BALOBA-1460 file (C-alpha; in Angstrom, 3 decimals):
// residues 370
<rec num="1" residu="m" x="-27.000" y="-22.577" z="69.139"/>
<rec num="2" residu="q" x="-23.246" y="-22.712" z="69.664"/>
<rec num="3" residu="q" x="-22.747" y="-19.932" z="67.110"/>
<rec num="4" residu="r" x="-25.389" y="-17.728" z="68.778"/>
<rec num="5" residu="r" x="-23.846" y="-18.186" z="72.243"/>
<rec num="6" residu="e" x="-20.498" y="-17.044" z="70.906"/>
<rec num="7" residu="g" x="-21.970" y="-14.011" z="69.155"/>
<rec num="8" residu="w" x="-21.583" y="-15.278" z="65.585"/>
<rec num="9" residu="s" x="-24.380" y="-13.373" z="63.841"/>
<rec num="10" residu="p" x="-25.340" y="-14.242" z="60.237"/>
<rec num="11" residu="r" x="-23.713" y="-11.006" z="59.104"/>
<rec num="12" residu="r" x="-20.463" y="-11.843" z="60.847"/>
<rec num="13" residu="l" x="-20.493" y="-15.358" z="59.443"/>
<rec num="14" residu="a" x="-21.014" y="-13.995" z="55.929"/>
<rec num="15" residu="a" x="-18.041" y="-11.640" z="56.330"/>
<rec num="16" residu="c" x="-15.897" y="-14.531" z="57.604"/>
<rec num="17" residu="r" x="-16.960" y="-16.702" z="54.675"/>
<rec num="18" residu="q" x="-16.008" y="-13.889" z="52.271"/>
<rec num="19" residu="r" x="-12.538" y="-13.555" z="53.783"/>
<rec num="20" residu="l" x="-12.059" y="-17.333" z="53.640"/>
<rec num="21" residu="e" x="-13.078" y="-17.433" z="49.986"/>
<rec num="22" residu="g" x="-10.610" y="-14.646" z="49.214"/>
<rec num="23" residu="f" x="-7.854" y="-16.524" z="51.024"/>
<rec num="24" residu="t" x="-8.460" y="-19.813" z="49.197"/>
<rec num="25" residu="e" x="-8.796" y="-18.051" z="45.836"/>
<rec num="26" residu="d" x="-5.325" y="-16.614" z="46.447"/>
<rec num="27" residu="v" x="-3.778" y="-19.884" z="47.684"/>
<rec num="28" residu="f" x="-5.292" y="-22.065" z="44.935"/>
<rec num="29" residu="c" x="-4.860" y="-19.544" z="42.098"/>
<rec num="30" residu="s" x="-2.330" y="-21.861" z="40.432"/>
<rec num="31" residu="l" x="-5.037" y="-24.491" z="39.831"/>
<rec num="32" residu="a" x="-6.269" y="-24.152" z="36.257"/>
<rec num="33" residu="r" x="-9.792" y="-25.549" z="36.770"/>
<rec num="34" residu="r" x="-12.453" y="-23.737" z="38.738"/>
<rec num="35" residu="d" x="-13.964" y="-26.965" z="40.102"/>
<rec num="36" residu="q" x="-10.573" y="-27.800" z="41.655"/>
<rec num="37" residu="r" x="-10.408" y="-24.391" z="43.330"/>
<rec num="38" residu="t" x="-13.974" y="-24.875" z="44.607"/>
<rec num="39" residu="r" x="-13.059" y="-28.209" z="46.147"/>
<rec num="40" residu="g" x="-9.973" y="-26.609" z="47.632"/>
<rec num="41" residu="l" x="-12.233" y="-24.102" z="49.381"/>
<rec num="42" residu="a" x="-14.445" y="-26.950" z="50.624"/>
<rec num="43" residu="y" x="-11.439" y="-28.819" z="51.984"/>
<rec num="44" residu="v" x="-10.194" y="-25.769" z="53.911"/>
<rec num="45" residu="r" x="-13.698" y="-25.198" z="55.281"/>
<rec num="46" residu="g" x="-13.774" y="-28.817" z="56.390"/>
<rec num="47" residu="l" x="-10.452" y="-28.494" z="58.200"/>
<rec num="48" residu="l" x="-11.768" y="-25.429" z="60.056"/>
<rec num="49" residu="s" x="-15.137" y="-26.964" z="60.910"/>
<rec num="50" residu="w" x="-16.220" y="-28.467" z="64.242"/>
<rec num="51" residu="g" x="-15.387" y="-32.093" z="64.877"/>
<rec num="52" residu="k" x="-12.206" y="-34.051" z="65.501"/>
<rec num="53" residu="r" x="-12.275" y="-36.290" z="62.434"/>
<rec num="54" residu="k" x="-10.859" y="-34.526" z="59.381"/>
<rec num="55" residu="s" x="-11.185" y="-37.283" z="56.781"/>
<rec num="56" residu="c" x="-13.336" y="-36.720" z="53.694"/>
<rec num="57" residu="e" x="-16.610" y="-38.332" z="54.777"/>
<rec num="58" residu="p" x="-16.974" y="-36.641" z="58.196"/>
<rec num="59" residu="m" x="-16.005" y="-33.249" z="56.748"/>
<rec num="60" residu="a" x="-18.457" y="-33.586" z="53.837"/>
<rec num="61" residu="a" x="-21.232" y="-34.548" z="56.264"/>
<rec num="62" residu="r" x="-20.590" y="-31.451" z="58.374"/>
<rec num="63" residu="l" x="-20.375" y="-29.106" z="55.399"/>
<rec num="64" residu="g" x="-23.518" y="-30.421" z="53.763"/>
<rec num="65" residu="d" x="-22.885" y="-28.773" z="50.359"/>
<rec num="66" residu="v" x="-20.075" y="-31.026" z="49.056"/>
<rec num="67" residu="h" x="-19.896" y="-34.735" z="48.294"/>
<rec num="68" residu="a" x="-17.321" y="-36.870" z="50.076"/>
<rec num="69" residu="q" x="-16.291" y="-38.492" z="46.787"/>
<rec num="70" residu="a" x="-15.529" y="-35.069" z="45.301"/>
<rec num="71" residu="l" x="-13.244" y="-34.234" z="48.240"/>
<rec num="72" residu="h" x="-11.575" y="-37.638" z="48.030"/>
<rec num="73" residu="h" x="-10.947" y="-37.208" z="44.299"/>
<rec num="74" residu="f" x="-9.496" y="-33.726" z="44.875"/>
<rec num="75" residu="l" x="-7.049" y="-35.049" z="47.473"/>
<rec num="76" residu="q" x="-6.156" y="-38.457" z="46.041"/>
<rec num="77" residu="a" x="-6.572" y="-38.472" z="42.267"/>
<rec num="78" residu="s" x="-6.909" y="-34.950" z="40.885"/>
<rec num="79" residu="p" x="-3.681" y="-34.069" z="38.975"/>
<rec num="80" residu="w" x="-2.816" y="-30.677" z="40.503"/>
<rec num="81" residu="d" x="0.614" y="-29.461" z="41.558"/>
<rec num="82" residu="w" x="0.855" y="-28.832" z="45.296"/>
<rec num="83" residu="g" x="4.166" y="-26.945" z="44.976"/>
<rec num="84" residu="p" x="2.792" y="-23.488" z="44.068"/>
<rec num="85" residu="v" x="0.041" y="-23.869" z="46.681"/>
<rec num="86" residu="r" x="2.525" y="-24.614" z="49.441"/>
<rec num="87" residu="r" x="4.802" y="-21.829" z="48.263"/>
<rec num="88" residu="r" x="1.969" y="-19.311" z="48.440"/>
<rec num="89" residu="l" x="1.084" y="-20.489" z="51.948"/>
<rec num="90" residu="a" x="4.713" y="-19.979" z="52.991"/>
<rec num="91" residu="e" x="4.730" y="-16.475" z="51.506"/>
<rec num="92" residu="l" x="1.530" y="-15.523" z="53.327"/>
<rec num="93" residu="a" x="2.855" y="-16.898" z="56.623"/>
<rec num="94" residu="g" x="6.031" y="-14.871" z="56.137"/>
<rec num="95" residu="e" x="4.037" y="-11.698" z="55.548"/>
<rec num="96" residu="v" x="2.089" y="-12.196" z="58.776"/>
<rec num="97" residu="l" x="4.906" y="-13.389" z="61.061"/>
<rec num="98" residu="d" x="7.939" y="-11.504" z="59.694"/>
<rec num="99" residu="p" x="10.047" y="-14.526" z="60.757"/>
<rec num="100" residu="e" x="13.373" y="-14.255" z="62.543"/>
<rec num="101" residu="a" x="14.301" y="-17.953" z="62.389"/>
<rec num="102" residu="w" x="13.451" y="-21.325" z="60.878"/>
<rec num="103" residu="i" x="12.650" y="-24.082" z="63.359"/>
<rec num="104" residu="i" x="13.192" y="-27.710" z="62.335"/>
<rec num="105" residu="d" x="10.933" y="-30.205" z="64.066"/>
<rec num="106" residu="d" x="8.846" y="-33.318" z="63.492"/>
<rec num="107" residu="t" x="5.311" y="-34.207" z="64.529"/>
<rec num="108" residu="g" x="3.671" y="-37.590" z="65.085"/>
<rec num="109" residu="f" x="0.164" y="-38.433" z="63.913"/>
<rec num="110" residu="p" x="-1.271" y="-41.482" z="65.705"/>
<rec num="111" residu="k" x="-2.960" y="-44.076" z="63.467"/>
<rec num="112" residu="d" x="-4.999" y="-47.198" z="64.148"/>
<rec num="113" residu="g" x="-4.212" y="-49.190" z="60.991"/>
<rec num="114" residu="d" x="-1.147" y="-49.860" z="58.819"/>
<rec num="115" residu="c" x="-2.321" y="-48.593" z="55.424"/>
<rec num="116" residu="s" x="-1.607" y="-44.854" z="55.675"/>
<rec num="117" residu="a" x="1.592" y="-43.831" z="53.904"/>
<rec num="118" residu="g" x="4.602" y="-44.015" z="56.219"/>
<rec num="119" residu="v" x="2.738" y="-45.424" z="59.208"/>
<rec num="120" residu="a" x="4.814" y="-47.654" z="61.496"/>
<rec num="121" residu="r" x="5.644" y="-48.258" z="65.112"/>
<rec num="122" residu="q" x="8.132" y="-45.461" z="65.697"/>
<rec num="123" residu="y" x="9.027" y="-42.826" z="68.233"/>
<rec num="124" residu="s" x="6.914" y="-39.685" z="68.239"/>
<rec num="125" residu="g" x="8.088" y="-36.650" z="70.168"/>
<rec num="126" residu="t" x="4.516" y="-35.357" z="70.082"/>
<rec num="127" residu="l" x="3.257" y="-38.485" z="71.849"/>
<rec num="128" residu="g" x="6.397" y="-38.918" z="73.944"/>
<rec num="129" residu="k" x="6.618" y="-42.643" z="73.220"/>
<rec num="130" residu="v" x="6.857" y="-45.315" z="70.528"/>
<rec num="131" residu="a" x="3.459" y="-45.741" z="68.891"/>
<rec num="132" residu="n" x="1.775" y="-46.633" z="65.626"/>
<rec num="133" residu="c" x="1.915" y="-43.316" z="63.805"/>
<rec num="134" residu="q" x="3.015" y="-41.229" z="60.858"/>
<rec num="135" residu="v" x="5.804" y="-38.689" z="61.336"/>
<rec num="136" residu="g" x="6.102" y="-35.446" z="59.405"/>
<rec num="137" residu="v" x="9.257" y="-33.300" z="59.283"/>
<rec num="138" residu="s" x="8.544" y="-29.578" z="59.111"/>
<rec num="139" residu="v" x="10.143" y="-26.148" z="58.904"/>
<rec num="140" residu="s" x="8.313" y="-23.455" z="60.852"/>
<rec num="141" residu="a" x="8.670" y="-19.698" z="60.521"/>
<rec num="142" residu="a" x="9.104" y="-18.207" z="63.985"/>
<rec num="143" residu="s" x="9.147" y="-14.716" z="65.460"/>
<rec num="144" residu="e" x="8.025" y="-12.951" z="68.603"/>
<rec num="145" residu="h" x="4.519" y="-12.918" z="67.101"/>
<rec num="146" residu="g" x="4.213" y="-16.714" z="66.870"/>
<rec num="147" residu="s" x="5.189" y="-19.636" z="64.673"/>
<rec num="148" residu="c" x="3.682" y="-21.560" z="61.769"/>
<rec num="149" residu="p" x="4.828" y="-24.521" z="59.623"/>
<rec num="150" residu="v" x="5.664" y="-23.340" z="56.117"/>
<rec num="151" residu="d" x="6.934" y="-26.560" z="54.524"/>
<rec num="152" residu="w" x="6.903" y="-30.237" z="55.450"/>
<rec num="153" residu="r" x="7.659" y="-33.785" z="54.312"/>
<rec num="154" residu="l" x="6.300" y="-37.175" z="55.344"/>
<rec num="155" residu="f" x="8.986" y="-39.414" z="56.834"/>
<rec num="156" residu="l" x="9.022" y="-42.859" z="55.208"/>
<rec num="157" residu="p" x="10.456" y="-45.589" z="57.489"/>
<rec num="158" residu="e" x="12.796" y="-48.185" z="55.973"/>
<rec num="159" residu="c" x="10.185" y="-50.914" z="56.332"/>
<rec num="160" residu="w" x="8.221" y="-49.248" z="53.519"/>
<rec num="161" residu="d" x="11.030" y="-49.447" z="50.962"/>
<rec num="162" residu="h" x="10.343" y="-53.059" z="49.967"/>
<rec num="163" residu="d" x="6.648" y="-53.388" z="50.841"/>
<rec num="164" residu="q" x="5.333" y="-53.019" z="47.299"/>
<rec num="165" residu="q" x="1.748" y="-53.906" z="48.206"/>
<rec num="166" residu="r" x="1.417" y="-51.120" z="50.748"/>
<rec num="167" residu="r" x="3.309" y="-48.681" z="48.513"/>
<rec num="168" residu="r" x="0.880" y="-49.256" z="45.645"/>
<rec num="169" residu="a" x="-2.141" y="-48.944" z="47.931"/>
<rec num="170" residu="a" x="-0.791" y="-45.664" z="49.363"/>
<rec num="171" residu="h" x="0.193" y="-44.325" z="45.883"/>
<rec num="172" residu="i" x="3.859" y="-43.837" z="46.831"/>
<rec num="173" residu="p" x="5.985" y="-43.152" z="43.695"/>
<rec num="174" residu="n" x="8.804" y="-45.583" z="42.946"/>
<rec num="175" residu="e" x="11.445" y="-42.862" z="43.297"/>
<rec num="176" residu="v" x="10.389" y="-42.020" z="46.843"/>
<rec num="177" residu="g" x="12.187" y="-44.006" z="49.538"/>
<rec num="178" residu="h" x="13.482" y="-43.809" z="53.063"/>
<rec num="179" residu="r" x="15.605" y="-40.781" z="53.922"/>
<rec num="180" residu="p" x="16.802" y="-39.777" z="57.394"/>
<rec num="181" residu="k" x="14.834" y="-36.955" z="58.967"/>
<rec num="182" residu="w" x="17.817" y="-34.612" z="58.963"/>
<rec num="183" residu="q" x="18.197" y="-35.042" z="55.202"/>
<rec num="184" residu="l" x="14.510" y="-34.223" z="54.745"/>
<rec num="185" residu="a" x="15.054" y="-31.087" z="56.830"/>
<rec num="186" residu="l" x="17.921" y="-29.925" z="54.616"/>
<rec num="187" residu="a" x="15.804" y="-30.583" z="51.520"/>
<rec num="188" residu="l" x="13.037" y="-28.420" z="53.003"/>
<rec num="189" residu="l" x="15.471" y="-25.564" z="53.606"/>
<rec num="190" residu="d" x="16.658" y="-25.886" z="50.001"/>
<rec num="191" residu="e" x="13.057" y="-25.692" z="48.823"/>
<rec num="192" residu="l" x="12.413" y="-22.568" z="50.877"/>
<rec num="193" residu="a" x="15.534" y="-20.979" z="49.378"/>
<rec num="194" residu="g" x="14.270" y="-21.894" z="45.900"/>
<rec num="195" residu="w" x="11.015" y="-20.110" z="46.690"/>
<rec num="196" residu="g" x="12.916" y="-16.922" z="47.505"/>
<rec num="197" residu="m" x="12.301" y="-17.130" z="51.253"/>
<rec num="198" residu="p" x="14.845" y="-15.292" z="53.452"/>
<rec num="199" residu="r" x="18.005" y="-16.926" z="54.750"/>
<rec num="200" residu="l" x="17.407" y="-17.073" z="58.492"/>
<rec num="201" residu="p" x="19.078" y="-18.685" z="61.512"/>
<rec num="202" residu="v" x="18.063" y="-22.309" z="61.985"/>
<rec num="203" residu="s" x="17.076" y="-23.936" z="65.261"/>
<rec num="204" residu="s" x="16.293" y="-27.546" z="66.099"/>
<rec num="205" residu="d" x="16.208" y="-29.940" z="69.006"/>
<rec num="206" residu="a" x="18.891" y="-32.511" z="69.731"/>
<rec num="207" residu="g" x="17.269" y="-35.067" z="67.449"/>
<rec num="208" residu="y" x="18.702" y="-33.084" z="64.541"/>
<rec num="209" residu="g" x="21.507" y="-31.093" z="66.158"/>
<rec num="210" residu="a" x="23.255" y="-34.252" z="67.363"/>
<rec num="211" residu="v" x="23.850" y="-35.338" z="63.742"/>
<rec num="212" residu="p" x="27.166" y="-33.901" z="62.466"/>
<rec num="213" residu="g" x="25.975" y="-34.297" z="58.869"/>
<rec num="214" residu="f" x="23.036" y="-32.003" z="59.579"/>
<rec num="215" residu="r" x="25.260" y="-29.282" z="61.026"/>
<rec num="216" residu="l" x="27.715" y="-29.634" z="58.145"/>
<rec num="217" residu="g" x="24.803" y="-29.350" z="55.707"/>
<rec num="218" residu="l" x="23.699" y="-26.093" z="57.317"/>
<rec num="219" residu="e" x="27.242" y="-24.735" z="57.167"/>
<rec num="220" residu="a" x="27.594" y="-25.737" z="53.511"/>
<rec num="221" residu="r" x="24.471" y="-23.680" z="52.803"/>
<rec num="222" residu="g" x="25.897" y="-20.687" z="54.635"/>
<rec num="223" residu="l" x="23.230" y="-20.820" z="57.344"/>
<rec num="224" residu="v" x="23.688" y="-19.737" z="60.945"/>
<rec num="225" residu="y" x="22.368" y="-22.274" z="63.427"/>
<rec num="226" residu="v" x="21.650" y="-22.753" z="67.120"/>
<rec num="227" residu="v" x="20.816" y="-26.448" z="67.508"/>
<rec num="228" residu="g" x="20.291" y="-28.622" z="70.539"/>
<rec num="229" residu="v" x="22.717" y="-31.425" z="71.340"/>
<rec num="230" residu="p" x="22.667" y="-34.125" z="74.033"/>
<rec num="231" residu="q" x="24.931" y="-33.796" z="77.039"/>
<rec num="232" residu="t" x="26.956" y="-36.754" z="75.720"/>
<rec num="233" residu="a" x="27.951" y="-34.981" z="72.491"/>
<rec num="234" residu="s" x="31.743" y="-35.057" z="72.155"/>
<rec num="235" residu="a" x="33.998" y="-32.021" z="71.808"/>
<rec num="236" residu="y" x="37.492" y="-30.736" z="72.513"/>
<rec num="237" residu="p" x="38.273" y="-27.562" z="74.449"/>
<rec num="238" residu="a" x="39.153" y="-24.515" z="72.374"/>
<rec num="239" residu="h" x="42.912" y="-24.789" z="73.025"/>
<rec num="240" residu="a" x="43.149" y="-28.315" z="71.562"/>
<rec num="241" residu="h" x="45.044" y="-28.587" z="68.268"/>
<rec num="242" residu="p" x="45.960" y="-31.637" z="66.206"/>
<rec num="243" residu="g" x="49.546" y="-32.621" z="65.500"/>
<rec num="244" residu="l" x="51.454" y="-35.228" z="63.554"/>
<rec num="245" residu="p" x="52.109" y="-38.431" z="65.527"/>
<rec num="246" residu="v" x="55.767" y="-39.168" z="66.301"/>
<rec num="247" residu="w" x="57.265" y="-41.334" z="63.543"/>
<rec num="248" residu="s" x="58.620" y="-44.621" z="64.877"/>
<rec num="249" residu="g" x="61.190" y="-44.824" z="62.105"/>
<rec num="250" residu="q" x="59.435" y="-47.716" z="60.407"/>
<rec num="251" residu="g" x="56.825" y="-47.692" z="57.690"/>
<rec num="252" residu="r" x="55.390" y="-44.544" z="56.199"/>
<rec num="253" residu="r" x="55.711" y="-41.218" z="57.935"/>
<rec num="254" residu="p" x="52.405" y="-39.995" z="59.419"/>
<rec num="255" residu="v" x="50.749" y="-37.409" z="57.196"/>
<rec num="256" residu="r" x="47.412" y="-36.997" z="58.953"/>
<rec num="257" residu="r" x="47.269" y="-34.772" z="62.006"/>
<rec num="258" residu="r" x="45.568" y="-36.158" z="65.095"/>
<rec num="259" residu="y" x="44.504" y="-34.906" z="68.498"/>
<rec num="260" residu="a" x="46.676" y="-36.244" z="71.280"/>
<rec num="261" residu="d" x="43.801" y="-36.809" z="73.707"/>
<rec num="262" residu="r" x="40.317" y="-38.214" z="73.335"/>
<rec num="263" residu="p" x="37.424" y="-35.732" z="73.225"/>
<rec num="264" residu="t" x="35.242" y="-35.209" z="76.249"/>
<rec num="265" residu="t" x="31.494" y="-34.509" z="76.512"/>
<rec num="266" residu="v" x="29.888" y="-31.083" z="76.330"/>
<rec num="267" residu="r" x="28.509" y="-31.663" z="79.816"/>
<rec num="268" residu="e" x="32.032" y="-32.141" z="81.236"/>
<rec num="269" residu="l" x="33.282" y="-29.051" z="79.411"/>
<rec num="270" residu="v" x="30.527" y="-26.898" z="80.908"/>
<rec num="271" residu="l" x="31.055" y="-28.342" z="84.386"/>
<rec num="272" residu="a" x="34.772" y="-27.606" z="84.075"/>
<rec num="273" residu="g" x="33.919" y="-23.979" z="83.329"/>
<rec num="274" residu="g" x="31.937" y="-23.808" z="86.549"/>
<rec num="275" residu="q" x="28.959" y="-21.744" z="87.583"/>
<rec num="276" residu="q" x="31.119" y="-18.610" z="87.637"/>
<rec num="277" residu="a" x="30.986" y="-18.648" z="83.825"/>
<rec num="278" residu="c" x="27.172" y="-18.299" z="83.837"/>
<rec num="279" residu="v" x="25.339" y="-15.115" z="82.924"/>
<rec num="280" residu="d" x="21.810" y="-14.333" z="84.091"/>
<rec num="281" residu="l" x="19.730" y="-13.533" z="81.001"/>
<rec num="282" residu="i" x="16.155" y="-12.714" z="80.117"/>
<rec num="283" residu="w" x="15.376" y="-15.129" z="77.304"/>
<rec num="284" residu="r" x="11.815" y="-14.091" z="76.622"/>
<rec num="285" residu="r" x="9.274" y="-11.406" z="77.438"/>
<rec num="286" residu="g" x="5.757" y="-12.749" z="77.172"/>
<rec num="287" residu="s" x="2.334" y="-12.915" z="78.766"/>
<rec num="288" residu="r" x="3.891" y="-14.361" z="81.922"/>
<rec num="289" residu="g" x="6.314" y="-11.477" z="82.186"/>
<rec num="290" residu="m" x="10.098" y="-11.703" z="81.888"/>
<rec num="291" residu="q" x="11.391" y="-15.267" z="81.775"/>
<rec num="292" residu="r" x="15.007" y="-15.557" z="82.818"/>
<rec num="293" residu="s" x="17.598" y="-18.215" z="83.414"/>
<rec num="294" residu="r" x="21.364" y="-18.620" z="83.584"/>
<rec num="295" residu="f" x="23.389" y="-19.455" z="80.514"/>
<rec num="296" residu="v" x="27.017" y="-20.148" z="79.766"/>
<rec num="297" residu="a" x="28.791" y="-19.797" z="76.409"/>
<rec num="298" residu="l" x="32.088" y="-21.603" z="75.802"/>
<rec num="299" residu="p" x="34.255" y="-21.975" z="72.678"/>
<rec num="300" residu="v" x="34.729" y="-25.657" z="71.824"/>
<rec num="301" residu="r" x="35.700" y="-27.875" z="68.909"/>
<rec num="302" residu="p" x="32.867" y="-30.391" z="68.264"/>
<rec num="303" residu="a" x="34.314" y="-33.835" z="67.529"/>
<rec num="304" residu="g" x="33.301" y="-36.960" z="65.645"/>
<rec num="305" residu="k" x="34.565" y="-39.008" z="62.712"/>
<rec num="306" residu="v" x="32.424" y="-37.181" z="60.156"/>
<rec num="307" residu="l" x="33.710" y="-33.836" z="61.373"/>
<rec num="308" residu="t" x="37.320" y="-35.047" z="61.515"/>
<rec num="309" residu="d" x="37.054" y="-36.183" z="57.883"/>
<rec num="310" residu="a" x="35.449" y="-32.874" z="56.877"/>
<rec num="311" residu="y" x="38.150" y="-30.799" z="58.603"/>
<rec num="312" residu="p" x="41.432" y="-32.755" z="58.226"/>
<rec num="313" residu="d" x="43.523" y="-29.708" z="59.223"/>
<rec num="314" residu="g" x="41.744" y="-29.221" z="62.522"/>
<rec num="315" residu="l" x="38.248" y="-28.933" z="63.924"/>
<rec num="316" residu="p" x="36.794" y="-25.414" z="63.812"/>
<rec num="317" residu="l" x="35.658" y="-23.452" z="66.849"/>
<rec num="318" residu="r" x="31.969" y="-23.444" z="67.639"/>
<rec num="319" residu="w" x="29.974" y="-21.951" z="70.482"/>
<rec num="320" residu="l" x="28.715" y="-24.333" z="73.127"/>
<rec num="321" residu="l" x="25.709" y="-22.854" z="74.936"/>
<rec num="322" residu="a" x="24.206" y="-24.346" z="78.062"/>
<rec num="323" residu="e" x="21.338" y="-23.453" z="80.351"/>
<rec num="324" residu="w" x="22.200" y="-23.759" z="84.042"/>
<rec num="325" residu="p" x="19.241" y="-22.650" z="86.196"/>
<rec num="326" residu="t" x="20.035" y="-21.288" z="89.628"/>
<rec num="327" residu="d" x="18.053" y="-24.062" z="91.326"/>
<rec num="328" residu="q" x="19.917" y="-26.851" z="89.490"/>
<rec num="329" residu="a" x="23.235" y="-28.399" z="90.468"/>
<rec num="330" residu="k" x="24.035" y="-29.240" z="86.835"/>
<rec num="331" residu="p" x="23.269" y="-27.768" z="83.400"/>
<rec num="332" residu="t" x="19.956" y="-28.868" z="81.898"/>
<rec num="333" residu="r" x="20.173" y="-28.075" z="78.162"/>
<rec num="334" residu="y" x="22.930" y="-27.721" z="75.582"/>
<rec num="335" residu="w" x="23.238" y="-26.137" z="72.134"/>
<rec num="336" residu="l" x="25.923" y="-25.728" z="69.479"/>
<rec num="337" residu="s" x="26.146" y="-22.663" z="67.245"/>
<rec num="338" residu="n" x="28.339" y="-21.755" z="64.303"/>
<rec num="339" residu="l" x="28.379" y="-18.020" z="64.878"/>
<rec num="340" residu="p" x="31.901" y="-16.803" z="64.054"/>
<rec num="341" residu="p" x="34.653" y="-17.134" z="66.685"/>
<rec num="342" residu="s" x="35.141" y="-13.354" z="66.627"/>
<rec num="343" residu="t" x="31.602" y="-12.726" z="67.826"/>
<rec num="344" residu="r" x="31.699" y="-10.150" z="70.610"/>
<rec num="345" residu="s" x="28.006" y="-9.776" z="71.298"/>
<rec num="346" residu="w" x="25.032" y="-11.292" z="69.637"/>
<rec num="347" residu="s" x="21.434" y="-12.188" z="70.217"/>
<rec num="348" residu="w" x="19.207" y="-14.713" z="68.585"/>
<rec num="349" residu="s" x="15.510" y="-15.080" z="69.230"/>
<rec num="350" residu="a" x="12.712" y="-17.425" z="68.269"/>
<rec num="351" residu="s" x="9.338" y="-18.210" z="69.690"/>
<rec num="352" residu="p" x="8.733" y="-21.850" z="70.608"/>
<rec num="353" residu="s" x="6.905" y="-23.824" z="67.937"/>
<rec num="354" residu="s" x="3.909" y="-25.953" z="68.781"/>
<rec num="355" residu="a" x="6.189" y="-28.961" z="69.196"/>
<rec num="356" residu="g" x="8.926" y="-27.136" z="71.136"/>
<rec num="357" residu="a" x="12.012" y="-25.175" z="70.211"/>
<rec num="358" residu="s" x="15.216" y="-23.763" z="71.571"/>
<rec num="359" residu="r" x="15.300" y="-21.020" z="74.131"/>
<rec num="360" residu="g" x="14.939" y="-17.551" z="72.656"/>
<rec num="361" residu="t" x="17.193" y="-14.501" z="72.964"/>
<rec num="362" residu="i" x="20.435" y="-16.099" z="74.069"/>
<rec num="363" residu="a" x="23.289" y="-13.577" z="74.320"/>
<rec num="364" residu="t" x="26.945" y="-13.620" z="75.213"/>
<rec num="365" residu="r" x="29.966" y="-11.344" z="75.337"/>
<rec num="366" residu="r" x="32.775" y="-13.862" z="75.138"/>
<rec num="367" residu="t" x="35.327" y="-14.293" z="72.397"/>
<rec num="368" residu="p" x="36.669" y="-17.805" z="71.657"/>
<rec num="369" residu="s" x="40.433" y="-18.015" z="71.689"/>
<rec num="370" residu="g" x="42.546" y="-19.986" z="69.299"/>
């Protein structure tokens, strides 16, 4: 009845089924056995079917032409390599979206029990609170046409490293252990590069952008980034330069250059620039028309021990971007970018992912000095 009300005639359903079969035949072409490819089709059909529960038994009951045990075996025990399947999915998503950026994010999946791999009481940005859940780190392809995850990893909390009983029950290999989310994100970008995917600008929220090691990892890979940072992130103004401390005449002469003053926060640097530094920009054109706000771009030198160790001769210039809406007394969001100091004009765009992303189409016409 539901299908009839929505105009899904038998002929239209047959055409849809044919397109779905062609899609799954393409995605699962790396599987050597035909029965595996057939179960792959059944699994995709189950994911697209009505009903909230997407475990094997409910999906098999809705499909009616596949046994739950067969689906469970395909997902849990059948020895097929998921790598080529995921790579083909990423390629197809790229063909449809023509991505302009990679968006790093993580998603929480609420759980009732404690047996699912990686489940723990942890913060989920999706839920907006600490809850019993799994967390998956993902890379999404994004463009003006939309966004779609193209690669992902399950985050394994530290409490799972030494819980051998739960690890065995969840079939977690011995070599798999806890890794910070930002390291998983870099590994995903490496995997995409290994698949021949394009080198695109990277965006993330402050959960990743606040980690100096993550930004250094992106720079080491030659990737441009625009990543969120908290207002408390530390930085020096562009004119700051390190120098050798004055030798007291005793002990060894100083050989490591240091900054004379302590760094300040990005919030204080933006406030010091004042509202006169803001530019009114259209950051997206969408179904709700032109969406605009005020932005400021300042050259700064992001600080921190990791960065100081990585750049012993002086911290490099980076762009500090901030959104300062006209109806707000203070800036509301902050980003750091490693576009070159000589940048005269530039634009970067990305559509928000399902879990949120940076503002799109941020532009500036300032040149950092120093």
